LUMDO-116825 format. One record per residue (C-alpha): residue number from 1; residue in three letters; x, y, z. Coordinates in steps of 0.5 Angstrom, whole numbers, plus 500, padded with zeros to 3 digits. Example, Ala and Ser with C-alpha at 12.3 -4.5 7.8 and 13.67 -1.06 7.14 Angstrom:
# LUMDO-116825
    i   aa    u    v    w
    1  ALA  525  491  516
    2  SER  527  498  514
***
This chain:
# LUMDO-116825
    i   aa    u    v    w
    1  MET  973  323  521
    2  PHE  973  330  518
    3  CYS  965  330  518
    4  ARG  965  328  526
    5  PHE  970  334  527
    6  ARG  965  339  523
    7  TRP  959  336  527
    8  ARG  963  337  534
    9  LEU  965  344  532
   10  ALA  958  346  530
   11  ALA  955  344  536
   12  LEU  960  348  540
   13  PHE  958  354  536
   14  VAL  951  353  537
   15  MET  952  352  545
   16  VAL  956  359  545
   17  ALA  951  362  541
   18  LEU  946  360  546
   19  TRP  950  362  552
   20  VAL  951  369  549
   21  LEU  943  369  548
   22  SER  941  367  555
   23  GLY  945  373  558
   24  GLU  942  378  554
   25  VAL  935  374  555
   26  SER  936  374  563
   27  ALA  938  382  562
   28  GLN  932  384  559
   29  GLU  927  379  563
   30  ALA  922  383  567
   31  THR  923  383  575
   32  VAL  918  378  578
   33  PRO  913  382  583
   34  PRO  914  380  590
   35  PRO  909  375  593
   36  ALA  903  378  598
   37  ALA  905  380  605
   38  HIS  904  375  610
   39  ASP  900  380  615
   40  GLY  904  377  621
   41  ALA  903  370  619
   42  GLU  909  366  618
   43  HIS  906  361  613
   44  PHE  899  362  609
   45  PRO  895  356  608
   46  ILE  896  356  601
   47  ASP  904  355  603
   48  TYR  902  348  607
   49  VAL  897  346  601
   50  TRP  902  347  595
   51  THR  908  344  599
   52  LEU  904  338  601
   53  ILE  902  337  594
   54  ALA  909  338  591
   55  ALA  911  333  597
   56  PHE  906  328  594
   57  MET  908  329  587
   58  VAL  916  327  589
   59  PHE  913  321  593
   60  PHE  910  319  586
   61  MET  917  319  584
   62  GLN  919  313  588
   63  ALA  914  309  583
   64  GLY  918  312  577
   65  PHE  925  310  580
   66  ALA  922  303  581
   67  MET  919  302  574
   68  VAL  926  305  571
   69  GLU  930  300  575
   70  ALA  926  294  574
   71  GLY  925  296  566
   72  PHE  932  297  565
   73  THR  934  290  568
   74  ARG  933  283  567
   75  ALA  926  280  569
   76  LYS  929  275  574
   77  ASN  931  281  579
   78  ALA  924  285  578
   79  ALA  921  283  585
   80  ASN  928  285  588
   81  ILE  928  292  585
   82  LEU  921  293  588
   83  MET  923  291  595
   84  LYS  929  295  595
   85  ASN  925  301  593
   86  LEU  919  300  598
   87  MET  924  299  603
   88  ASP  928  305  601
   89  PHE  922  310  603
   90  SER  919  306  609
   91  LEU  926  305  612
   92  GLY  928  312  610
   93  SER  922  315  613
   94  LEU  923  312  620
   95  ILE  930  314  620
   96  PHE  930  321  617
   97  TRP  924  323  622
   98  ALA  928  320  628
   99  PHE  935  323  626
  100  GLY  936  325  619
  101  PHE  932  331  620
  102  ALA  935  334  626
  103  LEU  942  333  623
  104  MET  940  337  617
  105  PHE  936  342  620
  106  GLY  937  342  627
  107  PRO  941  348  631
  108  THR  947  348  627
  109  LEU  954  347  630
  110  GLY  958  352  626
  111  GLY  955  351  620
  112  TRP  957  343  619
  113  ILE  951  339  623
  114  GLY  945  340  626
  115  THR  945  338  634
  116  GLY  938  338  636
  117  GLY  931  336  634
  118  PHE  931  329  634
  119  PHE  924  326  633
  120  LEU  922  333  632
  121  SER  923  335  639
  122  GLY  924  342  641
  123  TYR  920  345  635
  124  THR  915  351  637
  125  ASP  911  351  630
  126  LYS  910  344  629
  127  SER  904  345  624
  128  TRP  909  347  619
  129  THR  915  343  621
  130  TYR  910  337  619
  131  VAL  910  340  612
  132  PHE  917  341  612
  133  LEU  919  334  614
  134  ILE  914  330  609
  135  PHE  917  335  604
  136  GLN  924  333  606
  137  THR  923  326  607
  138  VAL  921  325  600
  139  PHE  928  328  598
  140  ALA  932  324  603
  141  ALA  928  317  600
  142  THR  930  320  593
  143  ALA  937  320  594
  144  ALA  937  313  597
  145  THR  933  310  592
  146  ILE  938  313  586
  147  VAL  944  308  589
  148  SER  939  302  588
  149  GLY  940  303  580
  150  ALA  947  303  580
  151  MET  948  297  585
  152  ALA  942  293  581
  153  GLU  942  285  580
  154  ARG  948  283  585
  155  THR  947  286  592
  156  LYS  944  282  598
  157  PHE  938  285  601
  158  ILE  940  286  608
  159  GLY  946  289  606
  160  TYR  942  294  602
  161  LEU  938  295  608
  162  CYS  944  297  612
  163  TYR  946  302  607
  164  THR  939  305  607
  165  VAL  940  307  614
  166  VAL  947  310  613
  167  ILE  945  315  607
  168  THR  938  317  610
  169  GLY  941  318  617
  170  LEU  948  321  616
  171  ILE  950  322  609
  172  TYR  945  326  606
  173  PRO  943  330  612
  174  VAL  950  332  614
  175  PHE  951  335  607
  176  GLY  944  338  606
  177  SER  946  341  613
  178  TRP  952  344  609
  179  ALA  948  347  603
  180  TRP  941  348  606
  181  GLY  942  351  613
  182  SER  938  350  619
  183  LEU  931  352  621
  184  PHE  933  355  628
  185  ALA  938  359  627
  186  GLY  945  360  622
  187  GLN  947  357  616
  188  GLY  951  351  613
  189  TRP  958  353  611
  190  LEU  956  352  604
  191  GLU  950  356  604
  192  ASP  954  362  608
  193  LEU  959  362  602
  194  GLY  953  363  597
  195  PHE  952  356  594
  196  ILE  947  355  589
  197  ASP  943  349  589
  198  PHE  935  351  589
  199  ALA  932  344  589
  200  GLY  938  339  590
  201  SER  942  337  583
  202  THR  948  336  588
  203  VAL  945  336  595
  204  VAL  940  330  593
  205  HIS  942  327  586
  206  SER  950  328  586
  207  VAL  950  325  593
  208  GLY  946  319  591
  209  GLY  950  318  585
  210  TRP  957  319  588
  211  ALA  954  314  593
  212  GLY  952  309  588
  213  LEU  959  310  585
  214  ALA  962  307  591
  215  GLY  957  302  592
  216  ALA  958  299  584
  217  ILE  966  299  586
  218  VAL  966  295  592
  219  LEU  961  290  589
  220  GLY  964  290  582
  221  PRO  961  288  575
  222  ARG  955  283  574
  223  ILE  957  276  572
  224  GLY  958  276  564
  225  LYS  958  284  564
  226  TYR  966  284  561
  227  ASP  969  278  557
  228  SER  975  275  558
  229  GLU  979  281  555
  230  GLY  975  286  559
  231  ARG  971  289  554
  232  PRO  964  291  556
  233  ARG  958  287  553
  234  PRO  951  289  553
  235  ILE  946  286  558
  236  LEU  939  288  556
  237  GLY  933  290  560
  238  HIS  927  286  560
  239  ASN  922  291  559
  240  LEU  923  298  555
  241  PRO  916  300  556
  242  LEU  916  300  563
  243  GLY  923  304  563
  244  ALA  920  309  559
  245  LEU  913  309  564
  246  GLY  918  310  569
  247  VAL  922  316  566
  248  PHE  915  320  564
  249  ILE  913  319  572
  250  LEU  919  322  574
  251  TRP  918  328  569
  252  PHE  911  329  572
  253  GLY  914  328  579
  254  TRP  920  333  578
  255  PHE  914  339  577
  256  GLY  913  338  585
  257  PHE  921  337  586
  258  ASN  923  344  583
  259  PRO  917  348  584
  260  GLY  915  345  590
  261  SER  922  347  593
  262  SER  920  354  594
  263  THR  915  352  599
  264  ALA  911  358  598
  265  GLY  904  358  594
  266  THR  905  365  594
  267  ASP  911  365  590
  268  TYR  910  367  583
  269  SER  917  364  581
  270  ILE  914  357  581
  271  ALA  911  358  574
  272  SER  918  360  571
  273  ILE  921  354  575
  274  ALA  916  349  572
  275  VAL  918  352  565
  276  ASN  925  352  566
  277  THR  925  344  569
  278  ASN  921  342  563
  279  LEU  925  346  557
  280  ALA  931  342  560
  281  ALA  928  335  560
  282  ALA  926  336  553
  283  ALA  933  339  551
  284  GLY  936  333  555
  285  ALA  932  328  551
  286  ILE  934  331  544
  287  GLY  941  332  546
  288  ALA  942  325  548
  289  MET  938  322  542
  290  ILE  943  326  537
  291  VAL  949  324  540
  292  ALA  947  317  541
  293  TRP  945  317  533
  294  PHE  952  319  531
  295  LYS  955  314  536
  296  PHE  951  308  534
  297  LYS  948  310  528
  298  LYS  941  309  531
  299  PRO  937  314  536
  300  ASP  938  309  542
  301  VAL  931  309  546
  302  SER  935  308  553
  303  MET  940  313  552
  304  SER  934  318  550
  305  LEU  930  316  556
  306  ASN  936  317  560
  307  GLY  938  324  557
  308  ALA  931  327  559
  309  LEU  933  325  566
  310  ALA  940  328  566
  311  GLY  936  334  563
  312  LEU  932  334  569
  313  VAL  937  333  574
  314  ALA  942  338  571
  315  ILE  936  344  572
  316  THR  935  342  579
  317  ALA  940  347  582
  318  GLY  939  353  578
  319  CYS  932  352  576
  320  ALA  930  359  580
  321  ASN  936  363  578
  322  VAL  937  362  570
  323  SER  933  364  564
  324  PRO  929  359  559
  325  VAL  934  360  554
  326  SER  940  358  559
  327  SER  935  352  561
  328  VAL  935  349  554
  329  ILE  943  350  554
  330  ILE  944  346  561
  331  GLY  939  341  559
  332  LEU  942  340  552
  333  ALA  949  339  555
  334  ALA  947  334  560
  335  GLY  943  330  555
  336  MET  950  330  551
  337  ILE  954  329  557
  338  VAL  950  323  560
  339  VAL  952  319  553
  340  PHE  959  320  554
  341  SER  959  319  561
  342  VAL  955  312  561
  343  LEU  960  309  555
  344  SER  966  312  559
  345  LEU  965  309  566
  346  GLU  963  302  562
  347  LYS  970  302  559
  348  TRP  973  304  566
  349  GLY  970  297  569
  350  LEU  964  300  572
  351  ASP  958  296  572
  352  ASP  952  301  573
  353  PRO  946  297  570
  354  VAL  941  304  569
  355  GLY  946  309  568
  356  ALA  945  312  575
  357  VAL  952  315  577
  358  SER  952  318  570
  359  VAL  945  321  570
  360  HIS  945  323  578
  361  GLY  952  324  580
  362  VAL  956  327  573
  363  CYS  950  331  571
  364  GLY  948  333  578
  365  ALA  955  336  578
  366  TRP  954  339  571
  367  GLY  948  342  573
  368  THR  951  345  580
  369  LEU  956  348  576
  370  ALA  952  351  570
  371  ALA  947  354  576
  372  GLY  953  359  577
  373  MET  955  360  570
  374  PHE  948  362  567
  375  ASN  946  365  574
  376  SER  941  371  571
  377  GLY  945  376  576
  378  GLY  951  375  572
  379  PHE  957  371  571
  380  SER  962  371  576
  381  LEU  968  367  577
  382  ALA  967  368  585
  383  ILE  960  364  584
  384  VAL  963  359  580
  385  GLU  969  358  585
  386  VAL  963  357  590
  387  GLN  960  352  586
  388  LEU  966  348  585
  389  ILE  967  348  592
  390  GLY  960  345  593
  391  ILE  961  340  588
  392  GLY  968  337  591
  393  ALA  965  337  598
  394  ALA  959  333  596
  395  PHE  964  328  592
  396  VAL  969  327  598
  397  TRP  964  327  603
  398  THR  959  322  600
  399  PHE  964  318  596
  400  GLY  969  317  602
  401  THR  963  316  607
  402  ALA  959  311  603
  403  PHE  965  307  601
  404  ILE  967  306  608
  405  ALA  960  304  610
  406  PHE  960  299  604
  407  LYS  966  296  606
  408  ILE  964  295  613
  409  ILE  957  292  611
  410  ASP  961  287  606
  411  ALA  965  285  612
  412  VAL  959  284  617
  413  VAL  953  282  613
  414  GLY  956  281  606
  415  LEU  954  286  600
  416  ARG  954  281  594
  417  VAL  950  275  593
  418  SER  954  269  591
  419  PRO  955  267  584
  420  GLU  950  262  584
  421  GLU  944  266  587
  422  GLU  946  272  582
  423  SER  945  267  576
  424  ALA  939  264  579
  425  GLY  936  271  580
  426  LEU  935  275  586
  427  ASP  927  275  586
  428  TYR  927  267  588
  429  THR  934  267  592
  430  GLU  933  273  596
  431  HIS  925  273  596
  432  GLY  923  266  595
  433  GLY  918  268  589
  434  GLU  918  271  582
  435  ALA  915  278  579
  436  TYR  913  274  573
  437  PRO  911  267  576
  438  ASP  907  265  569
  439  PHE  914  265  566
  440  GLN  920  260  568
  441  LEU  926  266  569
  442  THR  930  262  574
  443  ASN  934  255  574
  444  VAL  932  254  581
  445  HIS  926  249  581
***
């Protein structure tokens, strides 16, 4: 007990020391020179190229999410997971193009919701609108696919498709309009307050995480997750190397996610954003490994992988307004937080097969708060207060709306498969095939 206390005290001391150092480093950093003038043009060709390349990198993150979720779950559900990730992007692309983009970026109604531009109507600069649409589409798909992991291995495919429409067409766009404003005029009410969320720790990741929390609660745990006394039991994933590959793909894609959010190839800050992103991911993996090593007496692989993702999620809000030292602190703390969060939620009866709620919801909230705490412009209680308002608004809106949506979907088409279908595996019962046909993975033949 004394050794554990000493370790926690030492960790706290290191965090405080780094925090102080981060403030000194921020104050000493040279001012970044502004980008070259546009000479009357709204966007340079390099802005188009950079933003599109970043969008393509974020699209590749869909493969990363699919590999992480498939690897961290059982083989009998792998094809189902691939289908959900495919439909997240396919269905989500159409819904966001038709409705979501307008609700998020159309002419704002009092800073609360867009009211025009459905099906891309009414835009004068269509060329840049196309660029921004594809960039924002991959973000919307990311928010949707996060939910898949929290609801894995027991969700009806038709019910999940219904929910994909709701998050890409309503939940994500509405909160995005609050935080990121309008293309035409005005700002969202959170943006107007000074809310800091550069690339979406809350707008994308917490929204996905809190929606996943609602879905996991409505669904209930998988069969066999808890014993007769309510104690959690591990249900191991079938392919850890596949999960690790997914994490590295996501790490790579995040270099489009964060620096690409500048949407400007002439913005010199994309280099510092990339450095901050990488440092936070690395620190997150180390932080999770250290905590897992003390908790489990072994450096757990899956926790360390989630630690890297936690660091990436956490730095997404403040990657453009914190120093590299601060990025290390933010990522290190996120890696530690995610381990405790996963274990705590499991004890409270929440079955989240891949840790999506902890990685994206909890660490997204932490990263958004940290963007205010470690702001390179100086610490301010007013900024922290705005960050807390944004975090709270995201939770209330997303969890409340998603919970209602899941309840309606459950009543209309059903949300959870039958116990027999769950035991057999969703690959066979939902899709009539298997991801690994050379191996007998189900008891239905």
